[in-house]
N, CA, C and O atoms as a GROMACS GRO file, in nm:
protein
  356
    1UNK      N    1   0.555   2.859  -0.206
    1UNK     CA    2   0.639   2.703  -0.246
    1UNK      C    3   0.549   2.647  -0.267
    1UNK      O    4   0.443   2.666  -0.206
    2UNK      N    5   0.578   2.503  -0.422
    2UNK     CA    6   0.507   2.407  -0.476
    2UNK      C    7   0.584   2.324  -0.368
    2UNK      O    8   0.699   2.335  -0.324
    3UNK      N    9   0.411   2.175  -0.321
    3UNK     CA   10   0.405   2.077  -0.266
    3UNK      C   11   0.508   1.988  -0.322
    3UNK      O   12   0.455   1.957  -0.429
    4UNK      N   13   0.587   1.945  -0.320
    4UNK     CA   14   0.689   1.819  -0.379
    4UNK      C   15   0.486   1.693  -0.491
    4UNK      O   16   0.392   1.677  -0.570
    5UNK      N   17   0.561   1.664  -0.401
    5UNK     CA   18   0.417   1.585  -0.405
    5UNK      C   19   0.304   1.580  -0.543
    5UNK      O   20   0.261   1.503  -0.629
    6UNK      N   21   0.295   1.716  -0.496
    6UNK     CA   22   0.256   1.788  -0.620
    6UNK      C   23   0.275   1.834  -0.809
    6UNK      O   24   0.201   1.826  -0.907
    7UNK      N   25   0.368   1.866  -0.792
    7UNK     CA   26   0.474   1.803  -0.841
    7UNK      C   27   0.491   1.719  -0.965
    7UNK      O   28   0.503   1.744  -1.085
    8UNK      N   29   0.487   1.571  -0.865
    8UNK     CA   30   0.523   1.466  -0.883
    8UNK      C   31   0.354   1.399  -0.974
    8UNK      O   32   0.348   1.350  -1.087
    9UNK      N   33   0.270   1.416  -0.902
    9UNK     CA   34   0.176   1.390  -0.984
    9UNK      C   35   0.149   1.467  -1.077
    9UNK      O   36   0.073   1.407  -1.153
   10UNK      N   37   0.182   1.635  -1.137
   10UNK     CA   38   0.169   1.654  -1.249
   10UNK      C   39   0.233   1.584  -1.396
   10UNK      O   40   0.193   1.580  -1.512
   11UNK      N   41   0.417   1.506  -1.286
   11UNK     CA   42   0.455   1.438  -1.372
   11UNK      C   43   0.438   1.294  -1.442
   11UNK      O   44   0.522   1.249  -1.520
   12UNK      N   45   0.289   1.210  -1.396
   12UNK     CA   46   0.227   1.142  -1.362
   12UNK      C   47   0.199   1.024  -1.253
   12UNK      O   48   0.112   0.937  -1.244
   13UNK      N   49   0.322   1.062  -1.168
   13UNK     CA   50   0.292   0.950  -0.996
   13UNK      C   51   0.180   0.960  -0.943
   13UNK      O   52   0.123   1.069  -0.939
   14UNK      N   53   0.131   0.856  -0.894
   14UNK     CA   54   0.013   0.882  -0.810
   14UNK      C   55   0.081   0.801  -0.684
   14UNK      O   56   0.174   0.722  -0.692
   15UNK      N   57   0.002   0.845  -0.551
   15UNK     CA   58   0.058   0.772  -0.403
   15UNK      C   59   0.039   0.586  -0.467
   15UNK      O   60  -0.040   0.540  -0.549
   16UNK      N   61   0.147   0.521  -0.387
   16UNK     CA   62   0.090   0.405  -0.449
   16UNK      C   63   0.168   0.337  -0.318
   16UNK      O   64   0.285   0.349  -0.281
   17UNK      N   65   0.027   0.243  -0.250
   17UNK     CA   66   0.020   0.116  -0.134
   17UNK      C   67   0.058   0.014  -0.190
   17UNK      O   68   0.010  -0.008  -0.301
   18UNK      N   69   0.164  -0.091  -0.132
   18UNK     CA   70   0.196  -0.213  -0.105
   18UNK      C   71   0.232  -0.235   0.027
   18UNK      O   72   0.295  -0.183   0.119
   19UNK      N   73   0.149  -0.359  -0.007
   19UNK     CA   74   0.117  -0.416   0.162
   19UNK      C   75   0.210  -0.606   0.160
   19UNK      O   76   0.166  -0.718   0.129
   20UNK      N   77   0.328  -0.564   0.202
   20UNK     CA   78   0.432  -0.684   0.143
   20UNK      C   79   0.452  -0.779   0.329
   20UNK      O   80   0.483  -0.748   0.444
   21UNK      N   81   0.393  -0.945   0.223
   21UNK     CA   82   0.377  -1.014   0.355
   21UNK      C   83   0.523  -1.085   0.305
   21UNK      O   84   0.556  -1.108   0.189
   22UNK      N   85   0.585  -1.108   0.405
   22UNK     CA   86   0.701  -1.206   0.442
   22UNK      C   87   0.730  -1.295   0.515
   22UNK      O   88   0.621  -1.333   0.560
   23UNK      N   89   0.842  -1.382   0.577
   23UNK     CA   90   0.867  -1.467   0.617
   23UNK      C   91   0.936  -1.425   0.729
   23UNK      O   92   1.026  -1.349   0.692
   24UNK      N   93   0.935  -1.440   0.852
   24UNK     CA   94   1.046  -1.461   0.922
   24UNK      C   95   1.157  -1.490   0.945
   24UNK      O   96   1.176  -1.588   1.018
   25UNK      N   97   1.248  -1.430   0.900
   25UNK     CA   98   1.407  -1.539   0.905
   25UNK      C   99   1.414  -1.668   1.013
   25UNK      O  100   1.440  -1.785   0.985
   26UNK      N  101   1.384  -1.615   1.135
   26UNK     CA  102   1.344  -1.717   1.241
   26UNK      C  103   1.275  -1.857   1.228
   26UNK      O  104   1.324  -1.968   1.247
   27UNK      N  105   1.136  -1.818   1.187
   27UNK     CA  106   1.051  -1.928   1.183
   27UNK      C  107   0.987  -1.903   1.039
   27UNK      O  108   0.926  -1.797   1.032
   28UNK      N  109   0.988  -1.951   0.969
   28UNK     CA  110   0.940  -1.945   0.817
   28UNK      C  111   0.818  -1.956   0.839
   28UNK      O  112   0.744  -1.914   0.749
   29UNK      N  113   0.758  -2.008   0.953
   29UNK     CA  114   0.604  -2.091   0.918
   29UNK      C  115   0.523  -1.930   0.871
   29UNK      O  116   0.447  -1.907   0.778
   30UNK      N  117   0.592  -1.817   1.007
   30UNK     CA  118   0.544  -1.779   1.069
   30UNK      C  119   0.575  -1.622   1.002
   30UNK      O  120   0.692  -1.582   0.996
   31UNK      N  121   0.439  -1.516   0.940
   31UNK     CA  122   0.436  -1.448   0.879
   31UNK      C  123   0.413  -1.310   0.883
   31UNK      O  124   0.309  -1.300   0.948
   32UNK      N  125   0.443  -1.217   0.856
   32UNK     CA  126   0.465  -1.062   0.866
   32UNK      C  127   0.482  -0.967   0.808
   32UNK      O  128   0.581  -0.961   0.735
   33UNK      N  129   0.380  -0.841   0.818
   33UNK     CA  130   0.282  -0.798   0.696
   33UNK      C  131   0.272  -0.644   0.766
   33UNK      O  132   0.227  -0.582   0.862
   34UNK      N  133   0.384  -0.627   0.585
   34UNK     CA  134   0.498  -0.420   0.586
   34UNK      C  135   0.434  -0.353   0.517
   34UNK      O  136   0.417  -0.396   0.404
   35UNK      N  137   0.379  -0.233   0.549
   35UNK     CA  138   0.307  -0.150   0.455
   35UNK      C  139   0.378  -0.011   0.377
   35UNK      O  140   0.385   0.105   0.420
   36UNK      N  141   0.430  -0.070   0.241
   36UNK     CA  142   0.488   0.013   0.208
   36UNK      C  143   0.430   0.122   0.089
   36UNK      O  144   0.382   0.090  -0.020
   37UNK      N  145   0.451   0.277   0.151
   37UNK     CA  146   0.369   0.393   0.040
   37UNK      C  147   0.433   0.457   0.015
   37UNK      O  148   0.507   0.492   0.107
   38UNK      N  149   0.458   0.528  -0.136
   38UNK     CA  150   0.527   0.635  -0.204
   38UNK      C  151   0.480   0.701  -0.326
   38UNK      O  152   0.364   0.672  -0.356
   39UNK      N  153   0.523   0.761  -0.384
   39UNK     CA  154   0.479   0.818  -0.473
   39UNK      C  155   0.540   0.740  -0.647
   39UNK      O  156   0.646   0.781  -0.694
   40UNK      N  157   0.466   0.643  -0.713
   40UNK     CA  158   0.507   0.566  -0.823
   40UNK      C  159   0.467   0.606  -0.946
   40UNK      O  160   0.440   0.726  -0.954
   41UNK      N  161   0.455   0.538  -1.049
   41UNK     CA  162   0.383   0.473  -1.186
   41UNK      C  163   0.386   0.406  -1.227
   41UNK      O  164   0.494   0.353  -1.253
   42UNK      N  165   0.226   0.336  -1.279
   42UNK     CA  166   0.200   0.261  -1.236
   42UNK      C  167   0.214   0.232  -1.443
   42UNK      O  168   0.265   0.328  -1.501
   43UNK      N  169   0.174   0.116  -1.530
   43UNK     CA  170   0.192  -0.006  -1.412
   43UNK      C  171   0.308  -0.049  -1.396
   43UNK      O  172   0.288  -0.168  -1.372
   44UNK      N  173   0.463  -0.026  -1.392
   44UNK     CA  174   0.620  -0.082  -1.431
   44UNK      C  175   0.623  -0.042  -1.286
   44UNK      O  176   0.684  -0.127  -1.221
   45UNK      N  177   0.580   0.056  -1.215
   45UNK     CA  178   0.662   0.043  -1.037
   45UNK      C  179   0.811   0.071  -1.012
   45UNK      O  180   0.880   0.032  -0.917
   46UNK      N  181   0.853   0.158  -1.134
   46UNK     CA  182   0.940   0.146  -1.093
   46UNK      C  183   1.044   0.171  -0.942
   46UNK      O  184   1.153   0.115  -0.934
   47UNK      N  185   0.980   0.281  -0.804
   47UNK     CA  186   1.079   0.259  -0.742
   47UNK      C  187   0.982   0.135  -0.630
   47UNK      O  188   1.024   0.122  -0.515
   48UNK      N  189   0.883   0.070  -0.667
   48UNK     CA  190   0.819   0.019  -0.564
   48UNK      C  191   0.938  -0.154  -0.576
   48UNK      O  192   0.940  -0.234  -0.483
   49UNK      N  193   1.020  -0.173  -0.704
   49UNK     CA  194   1.064  -0.219  -0.821
   49UNK      C  195   1.238  -0.264  -0.707
   49UNK      O  196   1.306  -0.362  -0.675
   50UNK      N  197   1.231  -0.064  -0.683
   50UNK     CA  198   1.379  -0.101  -0.651
   50UNK      C  199   1.405  -0.152  -0.509
   50UNK      O  200   1.499  -0.222  -0.472
   51UNK      N  201   1.248  -0.077  -0.401
   51UNK     CA  202   1.265  -0.092  -0.291
   51UNK      C  203   1.260  -0.282  -0.254
   51UNK      O  204   1.315  -0.341  -0.162
   52UNK      N  205   1.184  -0.331  -0.353
   52UNK     CA  206   1.180  -0.531  -0.338
   52UNK      C  207   1.292  -0.560  -0.363
   52UNK      O  208   1.331  -0.651  -0.288
   53UNK      N  209   1.405  -0.509  -0.470
   53UNK     CA  210   1.515  -0.598  -0.527
   53UNK      C  211   1.630  -0.532  -0.364
   53UNK      O  212   1.744  -0.572  -0.341
   54UNK      N  213   1.560  -0.441  -0.291
   54UNK     CA  214   1.692  -0.433  -0.185
   54UNK      C  215   1.679  -0.518  -0.091
   54UNK      O  216   1.762  -0.572  -0.018
   55UNK      N  217   1.512  -0.530  -0.105
   55UNK     CA  218   1.485  -0.604   0.006
   55UNK      C  219   1.574  -0.705   0.039
   55UNK      O  220   1.654  -0.724   0.130
   56UNK      N  221   1.509  -0.816  -0.142
   56UNK     CA  222   1.562  -0.966  -0.124
   56UNK      C  223   1.696  -0.899  -0.159
   56UNK      O  224   1.710  -0.902  -0.281
   57UNK      N  225   1.823  -0.828  -0.082
   57UNK     CA  226   1.888  -0.832  -0.163
   57UNK      C  227   2.027  -0.809   0.031
   57UNK      O  228   2.122  -0.877   0.071
   58UNK      N  229   1.957  -0.679   0.090
   58UNK     CA  230   1.926  -0.665   0.194
   58UNK      C  231   1.942  -0.753   0.338
   58UNK      O  232   2.038  -0.786   0.408
   59UNK      N  233   1.791  -0.775   0.343
   59UNK     CA  234   1.682  -0.864   0.458
   59UNK      C  235   1.668  -0.989   0.476
   59UNK      O  236   1.664  -1.048   0.368
   60UNK      N  237   1.657  -1.060   0.572
   60UNK     CA  238   1.645  -1.192   0.535
   60UNK      C  239   1.488  -1.230   0.496
   60UNK      O  240   1.435  -1.284   0.399
   61UNK      N  241   1.445  -1.180   0.606
   61UNK     CA  242   1.279  -1.205   0.550
   61UNK      C  243   1.202  -1.240   0.435
   61UNK      O  244   1.124  -1.163   0.379
   62UNK      N  245   1.231  -1.384   0.393
   62UNK     CA  246   1.179  -1.347   0.226
   62UNK      C  247   1.070  -1.344   0.196
   62UNK      O  248   0.993  -1.419   0.256
   63UNK      N  249   1.024  -1.266   0.102
   63UNK     CA  250   0.904  -1.262   0.080
   63UNK      C  251   0.842  -1.338   0.054
   63UNK      O  252   0.871  -1.432  -0.020
   64UNK      N  253   0.737  -1.317   0.110
   64UNK     CA  254   0.540  -1.414   0.035
   64UNK      C  255   0.491  -1.407  -0.110
   64UNK      O  256   0.485  -1.477  -0.211
   65UNK      N  257   0.451  -1.258  -0.056
   65UNK     CA  258   0.332  -1.186  -0.130
   65UNK      C  259   0.349  -1.002  -0.150
   65UNK      O  260   0.367  -0.935  -0.048
   66UNK      N  261   0.344  -0.963  -0.227
   66UNK     CA  262   0.284  -0.850  -0.254
   66UNK      C  263   0.192  -0.807  -0.342
   66UNK      O  264   0.161  -0.842  -0.456
   67UNK      N  265   0.126  -0.669  -0.218
   67UNK     CA  266  -0.001  -0.686  -0.318
   67UNK      C  267   0.006  -0.506  -0.371
   67UNK      O  268   0.066  -0.435  -0.291
   68UNK      N  269  -0.032  -0.460  -0.454
   68UNK     CA  270  -0.069  -0.295  -0.476
   68UNK      C  271  -0.169  -0.242  -0.539
   68UNK      O  272  -0.229  -0.287  -0.637
   69UNK      N  273  -0.195  -0.099  -0.451
   69UNK     CA  274  -0.288  -0.023  -0.474
   69UNK      C  275  -0.250   0.079  -0.518
   69UNK      O  276  -0.163   0.143  -0.460
   70UNK      N  277  -0.326   0.133  -0.669
   70UNK     CA  278  -0.246   0.215  -0.722
   70UNK      C  279  -0.405   0.313  -0.775
   70UNK      O  280  -0.508   0.246  -0.778
   71UNK      N  281  -0.414   0.442  -0.807
   71UNK     CA  282  -0.500   0.523  -0.865
   71UNK      C  283  -0.546   0.432  -0.988
   71UNK      O  284  -0.659   0.385  -0.997
   72UNK      N  285  -0.412   0.409  -1.108
   72UNK     CA  286  -0.421   0.372  -1.197
   72UNK      C  287  -0.438   0.209  -1.219
   72UNK      O  288  -0.441   0.150  -1.328
   73UNK      N  289  -0.448   0.162  -1.111
   73UNK     CA  290  -0.503   0.029  -1.147
   73UNK      C  291  -0.693   0.001  -1.093
   73UNK      O  292  -0.762  -0.094  -1.131
   74UNK      N  293  -0.740   0.118  -0.996
   74UNK     CA  294  -0.879   0.048  -0.929
   74UNK      C  295  -0.985   0.174  -1.029
   74UNK      O  296  -1.097   0.150  -1.073
   75UNK      N  297  -0.908   0.307  -1.045
   75UNK     CA  298  -0.956   0.377  -1.120
   75UNK      C  299  -1.028   0.398  -1.307
   75UNK      O  300  -0.934   0.435  -1.377
   76UNK      N  301  -1.090   0.390  -1.347
   76UNK     CA  302  -1.170   0.362  -1.476
   76UNK      C  303  -1.112   0.546  -1.532
   76UNK      O  304  -1.131   0.665  -1.507
   77UNK      N  305  -1.031   0.452  -1.618
   77UNK     CA  306  -0.917   0.524  -1.696
   77UNK      C  307  -0.979   0.639  -1.827
   77UNK      O  308  -0.910   0.729  -1.876
   78UNK      N  309  -1.094   0.616  -1.857
   78UNK     CA  310  -1.177   0.708  -1.949
   78UNK      C  311  -1.402   0.794  -1.852
   78UNK      O  312  -1.489   0.721  -1.806
   79UNK      N  313  -1.404   0.914  -1.861
   79UNK     CA  314  -1.529   0.909  -1.845
   79UNK      C  315  -1.581   1.020  -1.848
   79UNK      O  316  -1.561   1.140  -1.834
   80UNK      N  317  -1.689   0.910  -1.881
   80UNK     CA  318  -1.789   0.974  -1.978
   80UNK      C  319  -1.938   1.085  -1.936
   80UNK      O  320  -2.047   1.049  -1.893
   81UNK      N  321  -1.910   1.167  -1.955
   81UNK     CA  322  -2.083   1.280  -1.934
   81UNK      C  323  -2.173   1.278  -1.913
   81UNK      O  324  -2.212   1.383  -1.964
   82UNK      N  325  -2.264   1.229  -1.865
   82UNK     CA  326  -2.405   1.233  -1.879
   82UNK      C  327  -2.485   1.404  -1.828
   82UNK      O  328  -2.487   1.478  -1.730
   83UNK      N  329  -2.531   1.401  -1.941
   83UNK     CA  330  -2.655   1.543  -1.958
   83UNK      C  331  -2.738   1.509  -1.859
   83UNK      O  332  -2.807   1.407  -1.862
   84UNK      N  333  -2.736   1.606  -1.749
   84UNK     CA  334  -2.864   1.543  -1.635
   84UNK      C  335  -2.849   1.651  -1.496
   84UNK      O  336  -2.765   1.709  -1.428
   85UNK      N  337  -2.965   1.634  -1.507
   85UNK     CA  338  -2.969   1.676  -1.295
   85UNK      C  339  -3.094   1.628  -1.238
   85UNK      O  340  -3.211   1.624  -1.276
   86UNK      N  341  -3.001   1.577  -1.093
   86UNK     CA  342  -3.104   1.493  -1.020
   86UNK      C  343  -3.100   1.572  -0.874
   86UNK      O  344  -2.995   1.631  -0.845
   87UNK      N  345  -3.223   1.574  -0.770
   87UNK     CA  346  -3.232   1.647  -0.692
   87UNK      C  347  -3.258   1.566  -0.598
   87UNK      O  348  -3.292   1.457  -0.644
   88UNK      N  349  -3.256   1.571  -0.445
   88UNK     CA  350  -3.281   1.471  -0.377
   88UNK      C  351  -3.318   1.661  -0.297
   88UNK      O  352  -3.258   1.769  -0.301
   89UNK      N  353  -3.526   1.584  -0.193
   89UNK     CA  354  -3.534   1.689  -0.178
   89UNK      C  355  -3.505   1.648   0.016
   89UNK      O  356  -3.503   1.739   0.098
   0.00000   0.00000   0.00000
């Protein structure tokens, strides 16, 4: 049996983490943090956008800030291999 996370990675998905900061409904001056993780595709993030749309439509805490971490945002797009060897004693 093949892991579904592995299959999604083959389709171009990668683990995406979003830190969602929102205001408490009853105390607008206070901020709360929520961590969201799922496999998504950068740079459009359709699953994250769907979740944020659901949040704004159905939850009372207004969004303050969303920070996203994804392999496509932090990893180099191209690798250059250098011929050589390094030995540590």
